[in-house]
N, C-alpha and C positions, 0 to 999 in steps of 0.2 A: 504494500500500500504506500509506503514511503521509502525514500532512499536518500543516502547522504552522498554528497560530492564535495569537491574542494570549496565551492562557493557557499554551500548552505544545505538546506533540507528541502526536498520537494515532496508535496503531498497531493495525492490524486483526489479529485472531487468526484463523489459518487454520482451515478446516473440521474437519480430523481431529485437531486439537490442543486439549487442555484445559489451562487455566492456573488455578492457585489461589495465593492469597497467605496466608501465615502470618506475621504480624508484618511483617518486612522480607524474608522468605525467599520467593522466587518459585519455584514448582514447575511445570514444563512437562512434559506427558506426551503421547506420540505413539506411532506404530507401531514406532519404533526403540528406545523406552525412555523413561526419565524423567531429567530434568536439574533440579537445583536450584541456585539462585544466591542468595547473601546480598547484598542491596542496602543494608545499613545504613550503609555508608560513603559512599554516593552521596547528596549533598544535593539530592534531588528526591523529590517524592511520586509514588508509582505507584498508580493507581486502576484497578481492573478493573471495567468495567461492560458488561453484555451481551456483545457480540462485539468489543469494543475495549479497549485499554489506554491510559490517559491518563497521560503523564509530564509533570508540572508542576515546572519548576525553582523553587528557593527565591527567587531574585531575577530581575531583568529585564536583567542585564548579559550581555555577550557570552560570558563564561566560564561563566555559569550555563546558558545555552542550549547551550553546547558539552558540558557535563556531561550534560544531558538527551539530547543526540544520542548520546553514548556509551552511555547506558543503552538507548536505542532500538536501537543496533547490537548490543549484547549480547543483547537479547531476540530480535532478528531471527535471530541466529546460533543461539540456542536453538531457535527454531521450525524452522529449516532442519535442525538436527541431529536433532531427534526425527522429522522427516518423511523426510529423505533420508540423513542421516549425513555424516560426513567421512572422507576417505581420504588418507593421505600415503604416498608410495612412496619408498623409499631404495634406492640401487644399491650393491652390494658391489663395491669396486674394489681390486685388488691386482696387483702386478707380479711378485713372486717367491714369497713365502710365501703359500700359499692360506689365506684367512680362512674360518673356519666360524662361523656364527651359530646359536645355539640359544636357545629360549625355555624358561625354567625357572620356572614359577609366575608371579610378578609381576616377574621380572627377565629381561633379555636379556643373554646372555653372548656376547662376541665373542672367539673363541679363535684362537690362532696369529697374532695381529696382529704383524707384523714379527718373527715367530719367538719372541715372548715366551712364557714358560712359563705365566704366570698369565693368566686370562681378564680382559678388561675388562668390567665389569658396569655396566649402566644399568637404572634402575627404570622399570616401566610405571606411569604415573599413572592413577588411576581404577579403578573396579571393572568397568566395562563396556568398557574399551578392549581391543581385540583385536589381537595382533601375530602375523602369519603370515610364513613364509619360503617363497618359491617360486623355485627356481633361484637367480639372483643378485640377486633383489629381496626387500626386507623391506617388508611392507605393514602399516601401522598404521591401524586403522579404529575408529570409535566415534561416538556421538551428540554428544559434547561437544567443541567445537573447541579449547577450552583444554587438555583432557586429551590429545587426539590430537596436537596440535602440540607440547606439552611432552614427550610420550613420544618423538616423532620427533627433537626437539632433543636430548634426553638420549642417544639412541642415536648421533646424529651427533657430539655433542661427546665421547662416550666414546672415539672413535677419533681424536681430535685429535693431530696429530704434534707432539711436543715435542722440542726440542733438535736438530732437523734442518731443512734448507731445505724449506719446504712446497711450493715450486715444483718440486722434484725428486722428493721422496717423496710421491706422490699417493695412497698406500694409505689406505683408510678406507671409511666408509659415508656417502653423501651424499644429501640430499633432492633429488629431481628432479621430483616431481609433488605438487601440493597441490590438492585439489578436493573440492567437495561431490558426493556420489554422485548418480547419475541414477536 
């Protein structure tokens, strides 16, 4: 899928994906949606030609090549996201007080956590990130790996146990599956 040469890294654009560049903003469109990423802080030049993307680092040092490889990984995740999407699953775990989870707009409310009266609220990152609750699972889906993983992390960290022994009090929501969709 990609190859290295003396000048940098080349990455092949998949068939059903369109890529356009506006200044340092890369916009990738596919059947699952559109993702845009600003690459102005990455010191490498990104050139789109025909069906490939060339990533050329600023220098020839090891660190410069590592930055170019990071840009390649970000672009690969963008391609995978607009083709297949990403899906994170969280499990609702409780011992005594039954936890209820509700999605209200761009927020996820975890109610009755340890019998607390107020809900613990975490925000959903991104416009196309979708959160659904099925049984004792919370499923976070979307085309952007960054937005899906950050949303799942927000939900998991909102139920962090504070002031008690975490080995004994295991209530909360925990990520148990991360995958690109098939």
